[in-house]
Structure formats: structure tokens, C-alpha cells
C-alpha positions as a Markdown table, in Angstrom:
| # | Residue | x | y | z |
|---|---|---|---|---|
| 1 | Met | 0.0 | 0.0 | 0.0 |
| 2 | Ile | 1.3 | 3.4 | -1.0 |
| 3 | Leu | 0.6 | 6.0 | 1.7 |
| 4 | Ala | 1.0 | 9.8 | 1.1 |
| 5 | Ile | 1.7 | 12.0 | 4.1 |
| 6 | Leu | 1.2 | 15.7 | 3.8 |
| 7 | Gln | 3.1 | 17.6 | 6.5 |
| 8 | Ala | 1.4 | 20.8 | 7.6 |
| 9 | Arg | 1.5 | 23.3 | 10.4 |
| 10 | Met | 0.1 | 26.7 | 11.2 |
| 11 | Ser | 3.3 | 28.1 | 12.7 |
| 12 | Ser | 5.3 | 28.9 | 9.5 |
| 13 | Thr | 8.0 | 31.4 | 10.4 |
| 14 | Arg | 7.6 | 33.5 | 7.2 |
| 15 | Leu | 3.9 | 33.3 | 6.6 |
| 16 | Pro | 2.0 | 32.1 | 9.7 |
| 17 | Gly | -1.3 | 30.3 | 9.1 |
| 18 | Lys | -0.6 | 30.1 | 5.3 |
| 19 | Val | -2.0 | 26.6 | 5.0 |
| 20 | Met | -5.4 | 28.0 | 6.0 |
| 21 | Ala | -5.2 | 31.1 | 3.8 |
| 22 | Asp | -8.1 | 31.5 | 1.4 |
| 23 | Val | -7.6 | 30.5 | -2.2 |
| 24 | Leu | -10.8 | 30.9 | -4.2 |
| 25 | Gly | -13.0 | 30.4 | -1.1 |
| 26 | Met | -11.2 | 27.3 | 0.3 |
| 27 | Pro | -8.2 | 27.0 | 2.6 |
| 28 | Met | -4.9 | 26.6 | 0.6 |
| 29 | Ile | -4.4 | 23.1 | 2.0 |
| 30 | Gly | -7.9 | 22.2 | 0.7 |
| 31 | Arg | -6.9 | 23.2 | -2.8 |
| 32 | Gln | -3.7 | 21.1 | -2.6 |
| 33 | Leu | -5.7 | 18.1 | -1.3 |
| 34 | Glu | -8.1 | 18.6 | -4.2 |
| 35 | Arg | -5.2 | 18.2 | -6.6 |
| 36 | Leu | -3.6 | 15.3 | -4.7 |
| 37 | Ala | -6.9 | 13.4 | -4.9 |
| 38 | Arg | -6.2 | 13.0 | -8.6 |
| 39 | Cys | -3.1 | 10.9 | -8.0 |
| 40 | Lys | -3.6 | 7.4 | -9.4 |
| 41 | Gln | -0.7 | 5.8 | -7.6 |
| 42 | Ile | -1.6 | 6.8 | -4.0 |
| 43 | Asp | -3.8 | 4.5 | -2.0 |
| 44 | Lys | -4.3 | 6.6 | 1.1 |
| 45 | Leu | -3.4 | 10.2 | 2.1 |
| 46 | Val | -3.1 | 11.5 | 5.6 |
| 47 | Val | -2.4 | 15.0 | 6.9 |
| 48 | Ala | 0.3 | 15.0 | 9.6 |
| 49 | Thr | 0.3 | 18.1 | 11.8 |
| 50 | Ser | 1.4 | 18.7 | 15.4 |
| 51 | Asp | -0.3 | 18.3 | 18.7 |
| 52 | Asp | 0.5 | 21.9 | 19.5 |
| 53 | Ala | -2.6 | 24.1 | 20.2 |
| 54 | Ser | -1.5 | 26.4 | 17.3 |
| 55 | Asp | -2.5 | 23.6 | 14.9 |
| 56 | Asp | -6.0 | 23.2 | 16.3 |
| 57 | Pro | -7.7 | 25.2 | 13.5 |
| 58 | Leu | -6.0 | 23.0 | 10.9 |
| 59 | Ala | -6.8 | 19.8 | 12.7 |
| 60 | Asn | -10.4 | 20.9 | 13.2 |
| 61 | Trp | -10.8 | 21.7 | 9.5 |
| 62 | Cys | -9.4 | 18.3 | 8.5 |
| 63 | Thr | -11.8 | 16.5 | 10.9 |
| 64 | Glu | -14.8 | 18.5 | 9.7 |
| 65 | Asn | -14.0 | 17.7 | 6.1 |
| 66 | Gly | -13.3 | 14.0 | 6.6 |
| 67 | Ile | -9.6 | 14.3 | 6.0 |
| 68 | Ala | -7.5 | 11.5 | 7.6 |
| 69 | Leu | -5.4 | 13.2 | 10.3 |
| 70 | Tyr | -2.4 | 12.4 | 12.5 |
| 71 | Arg | -1.1 | 14.7 | 15.2 |
| 72 | Gly | 2.4 | 14.4 | 16.7 |
| 73 | Ser | 5.5 | 16.3 | 17.7 |
| 74 | Leu | 5.8 | 19.9 | 16.5 |
| 75 | His | 9.6 | 20.0 | 16.2 |
| 76 | Asp | 10.5 | 16.3 | 15.7 |
| 77 | Val | 8.9 | 16.1 | 12.3 |
| 78 | Leu | 10.6 | 12.8 | 11.5 |
| 79 | Ala | 9.0 | 11.2 | 14.6 |
| 80 | Arg | 5.6 | 12.6 | 13.6 |
| 81 | Phe | 6.0 | 11.4 | 10.0 |
| 82 | Ser | 7.1 | 7.9 | 10.9 |
| 83 | Ser | 4.4 | 7.5 | 13.6 |
| 84 | Ala | 1.8 | 8.6 | 11.2 |
| 85 | Ala | 3.0 | 6.0 | 8.7 |
| 86 | Lys | 2.9 | 3.1 | 11.3 |
| 87 | Ala | -0.8 | 3.5 | 11.7 |
| 88 | Tyr | -1.4 | 2.4 | 8.1 |
| 89 | Lys | 1.3 | -0.3 | 7.6 |
| 90 | Pro | 2.2 | 0.9 | 4.1 |
| 91 | Thr | 4.9 | -0.6 | 1.9 |
| 92 | Gln | 5.9 | 2.8 | 0.5 |
| 93 | Val | 5.5 | 6.3 | 1.9 |
| 94 | Val | 5.2 | 9.5 | -0.2 |
| 95 | Arg | 6.3 | 12.7 | 1.5 |
| 96 | Leu | 4.6 | 15.9 | 0.6 |
| 97 | Thr | 4.6 | 19.4 | 2.2 |
| 98 | Ala | 1.6 | 21.7 | 2.5 |
| 99 | Asp | 3.2 | 24.7 | 1.0 |
| 100 | Cys | 2.6 | 23.3 | -2.5 |
| 101 | Pro | -1.0 | 24.3 | -3.6 |
| 102 | Leu | -0.1 | 23.7 | -7.2 |
| 103 | Ala | 1.2 | 20.1 | -6.6 |
| 104 | Asp | 1.0 | 18.1 | -9.8 |
| 105 | Pro | -0.6 | 14.6 | -9.5 |
| 106 | Ser | 0.9 | 13.4 | -12.7 |
| 107 | Val | 4.4 | 14.3 | -11.5 |
| 108 | Ile | 3.8 | 12.5 | -8.3 |
| 109 | Asp | 2.5 | 9.5 | -10.2 |
| 110 | Gln | 5.6 | 9.5 | -12.4 |
| 111 | Leu | 7.9 | 9.6 | -9.4 |
| 112 | Ile | 6.1 | 6.7 | -7.8 |
| 113 | Glu | 6.2 | 4.7 | -11.0 |
| 114 | Gln | 9.9 | 5.3 | -11.5 |
| 115 | His | 10.6 | 4.4 | -7.9 |
| 116 | Leu | 8.6 | 1.1 | -8.0 |
| 117 | Arg | 10.0 | 0.1 | -11.4 |
| 118 | Gly | 13.6 | 0.5 | -10.2 |
| 119 | His | 13.0 | -1.1 | -6.8 |
| 120 | Phe | 14.7 | 2.0 | -5.2 |
| 121 | Asp | 14.9 | 2.7 | -1.5 |
| 122 | Tyr | 14.2 | 6.4 | -1.9 |
| 123 | Ser | 13.3 | 8.7 | -4.8 |
| 124 | Asn | 12.7 | 12.4 | -5.2 |
| 125 | Asn | 12.4 | 15.2 | -7.8 |
| 126 | Cys | 14.1 | 17.9 | -5.8 |
| 127 | Trp | 17.7 | 17.2 | -5.0 |
| 128 | His | 18.8 | 18.8 | -8.3 |
| 129 | Pro | 15.8 | 20.9 | -9.2 |
| 130 | Thr | 14.4 | 20.7 | -12.7 |
| 131 | Phe | 10.7 | 21.2 | -11.8 |
| 132 | Pro | 9.3 | 24.5 | -10.6 |
| 133 | Asp | 9.7 | 25.1 | -6.9 |
| 134 | Gly | 6.4 | 23.9 | -5.4 |
| 135 | Leu | 6.2 | 20.5 | -7.1 |
| 136 | Asp | 8.5 | 18.7 | -4.7 |
| 137 | Ala | 7.8 | 15.1 | -3.8 |
| 138 | Glu | 9.7 | 12.2 | -2.3 |
| 139 | Ile | 9.0 | 8.5 | -1.8 |
| 140 | Val | 10.7 | 6.1 | 0.6 |
| 141 | Thr | 10.2 | 2.4 | 1.4 |
| 142 | Ala | 8.5 | 1.8 | 4.8 |
| 143 | Pro | 11.5 | -0.2 | 6.1 |
| 144 | Trp | 13.9 | 2.7 | 5.3 |
| 145 | Leu | 11.5 | 5.2 | 6.9 |
| 146 | Glu | 11.5 | 3.1 | 10.1 |
| 147 | Lys | 15.3 | 3.0 | 9.9 |
| 148 | Leu | 15.5 | 6.7 | 9.4 |
| 149 | Ser | 13.5 | 7.3 | 12.6 |
| 150 | Gln | 16.1 | 5.2 | 14.5 |
| 151 | Val | 19.4 | 6.5 | 13.0 |
| 152 | Ala | 18.7 | 10.2 | 12.4 |
| 153 | Ser | 20.1 | 12.0 | 15.4 |
| 154 | Thr | 20.8 | 15.6 | 14.6 |
| 155 | Ala | 18.3 | 18.4 | 14.9 |
| 156 | Met | 18.4 | 18.9 | 11.2 |
| 157 | Glu | 17.8 | 15.2 | 10.5 |
| 158 | Arg | 14.8 | 15.2 | 12.9 |
| 159 | Glu | 13.3 | 18.4 | 11.5 |
| 160 | His | 13.9 | 17.6 | 7.8 |
| 161 | Val | 12.6 | 14.1 | 7.4 |
| 162 | Thr | 14.9 | 12.8 | 4.6 |
| 163 | Tyr | 17.9 | 15.0 | 5.3 |
| 164 | Tyr | 19.9 | 12.0 | 6.5 |
| 165 | Phe | 19.9 | 10.5 | 3.0 |
| 166 | Gln | 21.9 | 13.4 | 1.6 |
| 167 | Ala | 24.9 | 12.5 | 3.7 |
| 168 | His | 24.5 | 8.8 | 3.2 |
| 169 | Lys | 23.7 | 8.4 | -0.6 |
| 170 | Asp | 26.1 | 5.5 | -0.9 |
| 171 | Asp | 24.0 | 3.5 | 1.6 |
| 172 | Ile | 20.8 | 3.5 | -0.4 |
| 173 | Arg | 19.5 | 2.8 | -3.8 |
| 174 | Trp | 18.0 | 6.2 | -4.9 |
| 175 | Ser | 16.7 | 7.9 | -8.0 |
| 176 | Glu | 15.6 | 11.3 | -9.2 |
| 177 | Leu | 12.8 | 12.3 | -11.5 |
| 178 | Lys | 13.8 | 15.0 | -14.0 |
| 179 | Arg | 11.8 | 17.4 | -16.0 |
| 180 | Asn | 12.6 | 18.1 | -19.7 |
| 181 | Pro | 12.8 | 20.9 | -20.4 |
| 182 | Pro | 13.9 | 22.1 | -16.9 |
| 183 | Arg | 12.0 | 25.0 | -15.4 |
| 184 | Pro | 13.4 | 25.3 | -11.9 |
| 185 | Glu | 13.4 | 29.1 | -12.0 |
| 186 | Leu | 9.6 | 29.2 | -11.6 |
| 187 | Arg | 8.5 | 29.6 | -8.0 |
| 188 | Leu | 5.1 | 28.0 | -7.3 |
| 189 | Thr | 5.6 | 27.3 | -3.6 |
| 190 | Val | 4.1 | 29.5 | -0.8 |
| 191 | Asp | 6.5 | 30.7 | 1.8 |
| 192 | Asn | 5.9 | 34.4 | 1.6 |
| 193 | Pro | 3.1 | 36.9 | 0.9 |
| 194 | Glu | 4.3 | 37.4 | -2.7 |
| 195 | Asp | 4.0 | 33.6 | -3.3 |
| 196 | Leu | 0.5 | 33.5 | -1.9 |
| 197 | Ala | -0.5 | 36.5 | -4.1 |
| 198 | Leu | 0.9 | 34.7 | -7.2 |
| 199 | Val | -0.9 | 31.4 | -6.4 |
| 200 | Arg | -4.2 | 33.2 | -5.9 |
| 201 | Gln | -3.7 | 34.9 | -9.3 |
| 202 | Ile | -3.0 | 31.6 | -11.0 |
| 203 | Tyr | -6.1 | 30.0 | -9.5 |
| 204 | Gln | -8.3 | 32.9 | -10.4 |
| 205 | Ala | -7.0 | 32.7 | -14.0 |
| 206 | Leu | -7.1 | 29.0 | -14.6 |
| 207 | Tyr | -9.4 | 27.2 | -12.1 |
| 208 | Pro | -12.8 | 28.5 | -13.3 |
| 209 | Ala | -12.3 | 27.1 | -16.8 |
| 210 | Asn | -10.5 | 23.9 | -15.7 |
| 211 | Pro | -10.3 | 22.9 | -12.0 |
| 212 | Ala | -7.8 | 20.2 | -13.1 |
| 213 | Phe | -5.4 | 22.6 | -14.8 |
| 214 | Thr | -1.9 | 21.2 | -15.2 |
| 215 | Thr | 1.6 | 22.4 | -14.5 |
| 216 | Gln | 2.0 | 23.1 | -18.2 |
| 217 | Asp | -1.1 | 25.3 | -18.1 |
| 218 | Val | 0.6 | 27.2 | -15.2 |
| 219 | Ile | 3.8 | 27.5 | -17.2 |
| 220 | Asp | 2.1 | 28.7 | -20.3 |
| 221 | Tyr | 0.1 | 31.3 | -18.3 |
| 222 | Leu | 3.3 | 32.6 | -16.6 |
| 223 | Asp | 5.2 | 32.7 | -19.9 |
| 224 | Gln | 2.4 | 34.8 | -21.2 |
| 225 | His | 2.5 | 37.0 | -18.1 |
| 226 | Pro | 6.2 | 37.4 | -17.4 |
| 227 | Asp | 5.6 | 40.2 | -14.9 |
| 228 | Leu | 3.7 | 37.7 | -12.7 |
| 229 | Ala | 6.5 | 35.1 | -13.0 |
| 230 | Gln | 8.9 | 37.8 | -11.8 |
| 231 | Ser | 6.8 | 38.9 | -8.8 |
| 232 | Asn | 8.5 | 36.4 | -6.4 |
| 233 | Gln | 11.8 | 35.8 | -8.2 |
| 234 | His | 13.7 | 37.7 | -5.5 |
| 235 | Leu | 12.9 | 35.0 | -3.0 |
| 236 | Val | 15.4 | 32.1 | -2.3 |
| 237 | Arg | 14.4 | 28.6 | -3.1 |
| 238 | Asn | 14.1 | 26.5 | 0.1 |
| 239 | Ala | 15.0 | 29.4 | 2.3 |
| 240 | Gly | 13.9 | 27.6 | 5.4 |
| 241 | Ser | 16.4 | 24.8 | 5.1 |
| 242 | Thr | 20.1 | 24.4 | 4.4 |
| 243 | Ser | 19.2 | 21.2 | 2.5 |
| 244 | Lys | 17.6 | 21.0 | -0.9 |
| 245 | Glu | 14.2 | 19.9 | 0.6 |
| 246 | Lys | 11.3 | 21.4 | 2.4 |
| 247 | Gln | 10.6 | 21.1 | 6.1 |
| 248 | Asp | 7.1 | 21.5 | 7.6 |
| 249 | Ala | 4.9 | 23.8 | 5.5 |
């Protein structure tokens, strides 16, 4: 069974409460979940947030809307992530973060398919970015996730779930999904007010005509409106981490 875990929290340092920010009349995380529901390779999806009181509004929204929910440590994200996985006994676990309201189900499916086909321990599309920022996804076997929870010891390794792998690449069989042509300069993640404004503009422009709009639709729209594409280009990719991956959203 392939389980997807969407990490989310309300206490983002750069844009607190962003996961519940309104995007066309729905919380931003709701828009992301709507897109993730179209993934064909995912059997189950659960939102993993913290048991801190600051995350009560997020947890309540998930419960009210029938979204599977797990609550655990605020700061030990790896413990929260691995504990959430244990409840479902998956064979593979997909890691997603809730700052990606333009997540692409087809990209996630491609990553899963590549991972399974090659019998890899871990796969990602973000170590050497070729996709727009905001399409990040990772998948790890359940045994390796359990091992991670036991061997990861530094604060960075506990906060950034798969950070351990970057220093131990020779110990695992891993793969990367690449986009051709590369478009890593586009910023579709939400870490700052400028990002949220851009995502809202994209949804307003594309969603009414096609709720299932694709990444290529977004790229075409931004190529036609270069001023919008430039609106958040001054922001640094993955500014919240010294690794090439996202932490909690």
C-alpha cells in the first residue's frame, strides 16, 4: 500500500497560518488536497500536523472535512512522520509538504512509478531541481523510513525528514525524476506573501475554466505574463532549510 503523508503546520515562520489562507473560497491546503486526490498511484493520504494548540484550527478543519489526520511532535517532524505511517502499515510512503497548492498529481505518479519500477529505497524530484519550486515530492520504502526514525540523530535530521539521506547516498538505492525541459526558475511554492498572491492569481485565472489545470497550463500562463512570473523571483528557493528539501509547510 502506498501512503502519502502531507506535512502541515500553522506556525510557519515567514507566513504564519498560510495553510489555511483563502484561495478561491477554500483553505490553501484544501486546494492542494483537491489536486492530490487525482493521483492514481496513491492508495491513502493523511495530513500530519502537530499536537500543539496552534495547529487546532488546521486539525479541526481536516476533521470537519473528513480528511485523515495524525497529530504528533511539532519539532521532531521525523517522529511525527514515521508514527503517522505506522498506523497504516504501508509498503511505500510519499512525503509531501503543505506549501505546494499547485502540486501536480501526474508528476507524483511518475515519481512513484519510477521508484517502484527500479526497486529503489528512496526517490525524489528535488535534490537537483528541474521542476518549478512547489512541485517537490519524495517516496521512501517503509523499512527505510523506520530505519531513518532510528538512526537520524541531529536536529536537522529530525526536522527535515529525509535530510539523513543526503549525507548517506552510498548507503541507499535512490533515483531522481527530472523534467525536460527544466523550469526550476519558476516559484510555485508558498513561503511568503508574494508567493500567496501569485498562487491566488494563478487559481483565479485557470481554475474556473478547468479545475484540473496542469503544470503546463501554469507554465504557459506565466510565460504569457512574465511580470507575474517575476513577482516572487527575488525569494530564495528552500530558504527555510540548508538542505535541498522542504521542512514543515
